C-alpha positions in Angstrom: 2.5 -81.4 -52.2 5.3 -79.4 -53.8 3.7 -76.1 -52.7 3.4 -77.5 -49.1 7.1 -78.3 -49.1 7.9 -74.9 -50.5 5.9 -73.2 -47.8 7.5 -75.2 -45.0 10.9 -74.3 -46.4 10.0 -70.6 -46.6 8.7 -70.7 -43.0 11.8 -72.5 -41.8 14.0 -70.0 -43.5 12.1 -67.1 -41.9 12.6 -68.7 -38.5 16.3 -69.2 -39.2 16.6 -65.5 -40.2 14.7 -64.4 -37.1 17.0 -66.5 -34.9 20.0 -64.9 -36.5 18.6 -61.4 -36.1 17.7 -62.1 -32.5 21.4 -62.9 -31.7 23.8 -60.0 -31.6 25.3 -59.4 -35.0 28.9 -58.5 -35.7 29.1 -54.9 -36.7 31.6 -53.3 -39.1 31.5 -49.6 -39.8 33.7 -48.5 -42.7 34.2 -44.8 -42.9 35.7 -43.4 -46.1 37.4 -40.0 -45.9 36.1 -37.2 -48.2 34.1 -39.6 -50.5 31.3 -37.8 -52.2 27.8 -39.2 -52.6 28.3 -39.3 -56.3 31.6 -41.1 -56.1 29.8 -44.4 -55.7 28.7 -45.6 -59.1 25.3 -47.2 -58.1 24.3 -44.0 -56.3 25.1 -41.8 -59.3 24.5 -44.0 -62.4 23.9 -41.1 -64.8 26.6 -38.7 -63.7 29.1 -41.0 -62.1 32.1 -42.3 -64.1 34.2 -44.0 -61.3 34.0 -47.8 -61.2 33.1 -49.0 -57.7 32.1 -52.7 -58.2 32.5 -53.7 -54.5 30.3 -51.0 -53.1 27.8 -51.6 -55.9 27.7 -55.3 -55.0 27.2 -54.5 -51.3 24.3 -52.3 -52.3 22.8 -55.1 -54.4 23.0 -57.4 -51.4 21.6 -54.9 -48.9 20.1 -51.5 -48.5 21.0 -48.0 -49.7 20.0 -44.9 -47.7 19.6 -42.0 -50.1 19.2 -39.3 -47.5 21.9 -39.9 -45.0 23.9 -36.9 -43.5 27.0 -36.4 -41.4 26.6 -34.0 -38.5 29.3 -31.8 -40.0 30.8 -31.3 -43.5 34.4 -31.8 -42.2 36.4 -34.6 -40.6 36.8 -34.2 -36.8 33.3 -33.0 -36.0 31.6 -35.6 -38.1 33.6 -38.4 -36.3 32.7 -37.0 -32.9 29.0 -37.1 -33.9 29.3 -40.7 -35.2 31.0 -42.1 -32.1 29.0 -40.2 -29.5 25.5 -39.8 -30.9 25.8 -36.1 -30.1 26.2 -33.0 -32.3 29.8 -31.8 -32.6 28.8 -28.1 -32.1 27.8 -28.9 -28.5 31.5 -29.1 -27.8 34.2 -26.5 -27.6 35.0 -27.1 -31.2 32.7 -24.6 -33.0 34.5 -24.6 -36.3 37.4 -26.3 -38.2 39.1 -29.6 -37.2 41.8 -30.9 -34.8 45.4 -31.5 -35.8 47.6 -34.6 -35.3 48.9 -33.6 -31.9 45.6 -32.1 -30.6 44.1 -32.9 -27.2 41.1 -35.2 -27.0 37.7 -33.9 -28.1 35.7 -36.7 -26.6 35.5 -36.4 -22.8 36.5 -39.3 -20.6 33.1 -39.7 -19.1 31.1 -39.6 -22.4 29.6 -42.8 -23.6 30.8 -43.9 -27.1 29.5 -46.5 -29.5 32.4 -48.9 -28.8 31.9 -48.5 -25.0 28.2 -49.2 -25.4 28.8 -52.3 -27.3 31.6 -53.5 -24.9 29.1 -53.1 -22.1 26.8 -55.4 -24.0 29.2 -58.3 -24.7 31.2 -57.1 -27.8 34.9 -57.1 -28.4 35.9 -53.9 -30.2 38.7 -52.9 -32.6 39.6 -49.9 -34.7 41.8 -49.7 -37.7 42.4 -46.3 -39.3 42.3 -42.6 -38.8 41.3 -41.3 -35.4 41.4 -37.5 -35.7 39.7 -36.9 -32.4 42.7 -36.0 -30.3 44.8 -37.8 -27.7 47.4 -37.0 -25.1 50.8 -37.9 -26.5 53.8 -38.1 -24.1 56.1 -35.1 -24.2 59.3 -34.1 -22.4 57.7 -30.9 -21.0 53.9 -31.6 -20.8 53.1 -29.3 -23.7 51.7 -30.7 -26.9 52.9 -29.5 -30.3 50.4 -27.2 -32.2 49.2 -27.1 -35.8 49.4 -29.2 -39.0 53.2 -29.1 -39.1 54.7 -27.8 -35.8 58.0 -26.0 -35.9 59.5 -28.4 -33.5 58.7 -31.7 -31.7 59.1 -32.7 -28.1 57.5 -36.2 -28.2 58.7 -39.0 -26.0 58.3 -41.7 -28.6 58.6 -44.7 -26.3 56.1 -43.2 -23.8 52.5 -44.1 -23.3 49.6 -42.4 -25.2 46.6 -41.5 -23.1 42.9 -40.7 -24.0 43.1 -42.2 -27.4 40.9 -44.9 -29.0 41.7 -47.6 -26.4 40.6 -45.2 -23.6 37.4 -44.4 -25.5 36.0 -47.9 -25.9 38.2 -49.9 -28.2 40.0 -53.1 -27.1 42.5 -52.7 -29.9 43.6 -49.8 -32.1 46.0 -49.7 -35.0 46.2 -46.6 -37.2 47.2 -42.9 -37.3 46.4 -39.9 -35.1 44.9 -37.7 -37.9 44.9 -37.1 -41.6 47.9 -38.0 -43.8 48.5 -34.3 -44.5 49.0 -33.7 -40.7 52.1 -34.7 -38.7 53.1 -37.0 -37.1 53.5 -39.6 -39.8 53.8 -42.8 -37.8 51.5 -45.7 -36.8 50.1 -46.1 -33.4 49.1 -49.5 -31.9 47.0 -49.4 -28.8 48.8 -46.9 -26.5 52.2 -46.8 -28.2 53.9 -45.5 -31.3 55.2 -48.1 -33.8 58.8 -47.0 -33.9 60.0 -43.4 -33.4 60.6 -40.1 -35.2 63.7 -38.0 -34.7 62.3 -34.9 -33.1 64.7 -32.9 -35.3 63.2 -34.4 -38.5 61.4 -31.6 -40.3 59.4 -34.2 -42.3 58.1 -35.7 -38.9 58.0 -39.1 -40.5 59.0 -42.4 -38.9 61.6 -44.5 -40.8 59.9 -46.8 -43.2 56.5 -45.1 -42.9 55.0 -44.8 -46.4 51.8 -42.7 -46.7 50.8 -44.5 -49.9 50.8 -47.8 -48.1 48.5 -46.7 -45.3 45.3 -47.6 -47.2 46.5 -51.1 -48.1 47.9 -51.6 -44.6 44.6 -50.7 -42.9 42.9 -53.2 -45.2 45.4 -55.9 -44.3 45.0 -55.3 -40.6 41.2 -55.4 -40.8 41.1 -58.5 -42.9 43.5 -60.3 -40.5 41.4 -59.3 -37.5 38.3 -60.8 -39.1 40.1 -64.0 -40.2 41.6 -64.6 -36.7 38.5 -63.7 -34.7 37.9 -66.7 -32.5 35.9 -65.2 -29.6 32.4 -66.4 -28.8 31.6 -62.7 -28.4 30.4 -60.7 -31.4 32.8 -58.0 -32.7 32.5 -54.3 -33.5 35.1 -53.1 -36.0 35.4 -49.5 -36.9 37.5 -48.8 -40.0 37.9 -45.1 -40.7 40.0 -45.1 -43.8 42.4 -42.3 -44.7 41.2 -42.2 -48.3 40.3 -40.7 -50.7 41.4 -37.7 -48.6 44.6 -35.8 -49.4 47.4 -36.7 -50.1 45.8 -38.4 -53.0 48.2 -41.4 -53.4 47.0 -44.4 -55.3 49.6 -47.1 -55.3 51.3 -48.0 -58.6 48.9 -50.8 -59.6 46.0 -48.3 -59.4 47.5 -45.4 -61.1 45.8 -44.6 -64.4 43.0 -47.2 -63.7 40.1 -44.8 -63.9 41.2 -42.7 -66.9 39.9 -39.7 -64.9 43.0 -38.8 -62.8 44.6 -39.6 -59.5 41.5 -39.0 -57.3 39.4 -41.4 -59.3 42.2 -43.9 -59.2 42.3 -43.5 -55.4 38.6 -43.9 -55.1 38.8 -47.1 -57.1 41.5 -48.4 -54.8 39.4 -47.4 -51.8 36.5 -49.5 -53.2 38.9 -52.4 -53.6 40.0 -52.3 -50.0 36.3 -52.2 -48.9 35.8 -55.3 -51.1 38.6 -57.1 -49.4 37.0 -56.5 -46.0 33.6 -57.7 -47.1 35.2 -60.7 -48.8 36.9 -61.6 -45.5 33.6 -61.6 -43.7 32.0 -63.9 -46.3 35.0 -66.2 -46.3 34.9 -66.5 -42.6 31.3 -67.7 -42.8 30.0 -64.6 -41.0 27.9 -63.0 -43.8 24.4 -63.7 -42.6 24.7 -62.1 -39.2 27.2 -59.4 -39.8 26.0 -55.8 -40.2 28.3 -53.9 -42.5 27.9 -50.2 -43.0 29.9 -48.2 -45.6 29.7 -44.4 -45.4 31.9 -41.2 -45.6 32.7 -38.5 -43.1 31.7 -35.7 -45.5 31.5 -34.8 -49.1 34.2 -34.8 -51.8 37.1 -32.3 -51.3 38.1 -29.6 -53.7 41.5 -31.2 -53.8 39.9 -33.9 -56.0 39.8 -31.3 -58.9 36.1 -31.4 -59.0 35.9 -29.1 -62.0 38.2 -31.4 -64.0 36.2 -34.4 -63.0 32.9 -32.7 -64.0 34.5 -31.8 -67.4 35.0 -35.5 -67.9 31.4 -36.3 -66.9 31.9 -37.3 -63.3 30.0 -35.3 -60.6 31.3 -36.2 -57.1 28.2 -34.7 -55.4 25.8 -36.2 -58.0 22.8 -34.0 -58.3 23.5 -32.1 -55.1 25.1 -28.7 -54.7 28.4 -28.1 -53.0 31.1 -30.3 -51.6 33.2 -30.8 -48.5 33.0 -28.0 -45.9 29.7 -26.6 -47.2 26.2 -26.3 -45.8 24.7 -27.3 -49.2 23.9 -31.0 -49.3 27.1 -31.9 -51.3 29.0 -31.1 -48.1 27.2 -33.6 -45.8 24.9 -35.9 -47.7 27.0 -39.1 -47.9 26.8 -42.7 -49.2 25.3 -45.0 -46.7 25.2 -48.6 -47.7 24.1 -51.4 -45.3 24.2 -55.1 -45.6 22.8 -57.6 -43.0 21.3 -60.6 -44.7 19.6 -61.8 -41.5 17.6 -58.6 -41.3 17.8 -56.6 -44.6 16.4 -57.7 -47.9 18.6 -57.5 -50.9 18.5 -54.6 -53.3 16.4 -52.5 -51.0 16.3 -48.7 -50.4 15.3 -46.2 -47.8 14.6 -42.6 -48.5 14.1 -41.7 -44.9 16.3 -38.9 -43.6 19.0 -40.0 -41.1 22.0 -38.5 -39.4 25.2 -40.4 -38.7 24.8 -39.5 -35.0 22.1 -42.2 -35.2 24.6 -45.0 -35.0 24.6 -44.9 -31.2 20.8 -45.3 -30.8 20.7 -48.0 -33.5 23.4 -50.1 -31.8 21.5 -49.6 -28.5 18.3 -51.0 -30.0 20.2 -53.9 -31.7 21.6 -55.1 -28.4 18.5 -54.2 -26.4 20.2 -51.5 -24.3 18.7 -48.3 -22.9 20.8 -45.1 -23.3 21.3 -43.0 -20.3 19.9 -39.4 -20.5 23.4 -38.0 -20.8 24.4 -40.1 -23.8 23.4 -40.1 -27.5 21.4 -36.8 -27.1 21.0 -36.4 -30.8 20.7 -40.1 -31.8 17.6 -41.9 -33.2 17.6 -45.6 -34.1 17.2 -46.3 -37.9 16.9 -50.0 -37.2 13.2 -50.0 -38.3 14.2 -48.9 -41.7 16.1 -52.2 -42.2 12.8 -53.9 -42.1 11.1 -51.4 -44.4 9.3 -49.7 -41.5 9.0 -46.1 -40.6 11.7 -44.7 -38.2 10.1 -43.7 -34.9 11.6 -40.4 -33.8 11.2 -37.8 -31.1 13.6 -35.6 -33.0 11.8 -33.1 -35.2 14.6 -32.5 -37.6 18.4 -32.7 -38.1 21.1 -30.0 -37.9 23.8 -29.5 -40.4 27.1 -27.7 -39.7 29.8 -26.3 -41.9 33.6 -25.9 -41.5 33.1 -22.2 -40.5 30.4 -23.1 -37.9 27.4 -22.0 -40.0 24.2 -23.8 -39.2 21.4 -25.3 -41.3 18.2 -27.2 -40.2 16.4 -29.9 -42.1 12.8 -31.0 -41.3 10.9 -33.1 -43.8 11.3 -31.5 -47.2 12.3 -28.1 -45.9 15.9 -27.0 -45.3 16.9 -23.7 -43.7 20.4 -22.4 -44.0 21.6 -19.6 -41.7 24.0 -18.4 -44.3 24.0 -16.2 -47.4 26.0 -18.7 -49.5 27.8 -22.1 -49.2 28.9 -21.5 -45.6 32.1 -23.3 -46.7 34.6 -23.5 -49.6 32.3 -23.6 -52.6 31.8 -20.3 -54.5 30.0 -18.2 -53.7 31.4 -18.3 -50.1 30.0 -16.1 -47.4 32.6 -13.4 -48.2 31.7 -13.6 -51.9 27.9 -13.3 -51.4 26.5 -10.0 -52.6 25.3 -7.6 -49.9 21.8 -7.7 -51.4 21.5 -11.5 -50.9 19.0 -12.6 -48.3 20.5 -13.3 -44.9 19.4 -17.0 -45.1 18.3 -19.7 -47.5 15.3 -21.9 -47.6 14.8 -24.8 -50.0 12.2 -27.4 -50.8 14.5 -30.4 -51.0 11.8 -32.5 -52.7 11.2 -30.1 -55.6 14.7 -28.6 -55.6 17.4 -31.1 -54.4 20.1 -28.9 -56.1 19.2 -26.0 -53.8 18.9 -23.4 -56.6 15.6 -21.7 -55.7 15.8 -19.8 -52.5 12.4 -19.5 -50.9 13.5 -17.7 -47.7 11.7 -14.4 -48.5 8.6 -16.0 -50.0 8.0 -18.5 -47.1 8.8 -16.6 -44.0 6.5 -18.7 -41.8 8.3 -21.9 -42.7 11.7 -20.3 -42.1 10.5 -19.0 -38.7 9.3 -22.4 -37.6 12.5 -24.2 -38.6 14.6 -21.5 -36.8 12.5 -21.9 -33.7 13.0 -25.6 -33.6 16.7 -25.3 -34.2 16.9 -22.8 -31.3 15.0 -25.2 -29.0 17.3 -28.1 -29.9 20.4 -26.0 -29.1 19.0 -24.7 -25.8 17.9 -28.1 -24.6 21.3 -29.7 -25.0 19.6 -32.4 -27.0 17.2 -32.9 -30.0 15.5 -36.1 -28.7 13.0 -36.6 -25.9 14.6 -37.0 -22.5 15.9 -34.9 -19.7 17.5 -31.6 -20.9 21.3 -31.6 -21.0 24.0 -29.0 -21.0 26.2 -28.0 -24.0 29.9 -27.7 -23.3 29.9 -24.0 -23.9 27.5 -21.5 -22.5 26.6 -19.7 -25.7 26.4 -21.2 -29.2 26.2 -18.6 -31.9 23.7 -19.5 -34.6 24.1 -16.5 -36.9 27.7 -16.0 -38.0 
């Protein structure tokens, strides 16, 4: 009799979970800034020394993807890929990043993840760092240029156009770009919060404290979750400004790690993530809320990687390189997912995914079909939540570095169209010896640290990967559907 009751209970629980999964889940995407794969303790247990109890707990309650990659190894382009499901190098931005006053990178007619979800019954909000450009009001129609322009001409009580609320978000609170790029002022929806004296060389609004941005973004996100009373599900995008430079842990976190300011800041970042997750649980939304925590690229050199390694902490874990590089340390990132209605606790997926895949995943979750001119490089990873194989028409994924160098990953093979890191890690392209092969080929299963270059001994593999990369570039997409156009006529693969 007891077994019968137990079986009935299990069946009932299964039906309940199915019903929850069938309804549209709330979705929260938390995007840390410059957080390395090895900066999360549970992902790097042997060579990680930074305590991250909240992300570790989230992983215990959900699923870890061990082979997740951003579309680029730097900020702006990886954010473009995340929100559009399209590779960043299909745009005019072929290398580098935007600045705080830059014009929009996402075209007005391009479908974004928040727009997709709004069209399917969601309310949408963003709290954090945009870094994808917007049109700020000026007194002469010309936007300031660069990280710290020589002068400002902003009309601070004017209306901002083509920012987050014109790209799919019902509400936005945050900053235009990184906290080492002017202007230093909050933006809410289409307006600045306060004003900056255009003659102020620090380009900072009165009362704006860069060290308080991380806590403030946490407070705003928590408040939104606590006050959510709509019958509609929500999509909340939280691109944090940490642990990116300036590395500014607040007083209560200074010295916590024993490893320096960067590790302190990473601990505080983990704490803020924990506050957001706790708000979901306290609101009774845990079972049918999909929470994803990831990073826009690998750890920055500004973290003092050498010093961290000397103290036993390796921000890229077993992978080579870091932010800006083609090597995996530049773009293989933490990817932790919790959705109790769908995902079993303490589970793991070793399938290769790209963060451009968020678009197709959200489309499958809500039962929407993507138009041919949207999400061209996006494949749904929803099957992986259930322990199933991802069904993909994309043959491989493309990696891209700060200098515009390309790499292509298919299965265990990875081809780099570069002699060295393609980024900031030594040897850089300029430091590579003239005798070095013009490209690199690695077996990522046997050699995840990318130490044994097989380019000259496996030319047939390299040729096949290059051919596939060329086809994906030429077709304007890497998935099956009608060919599309890139934003520029010629994309240079060999730099």
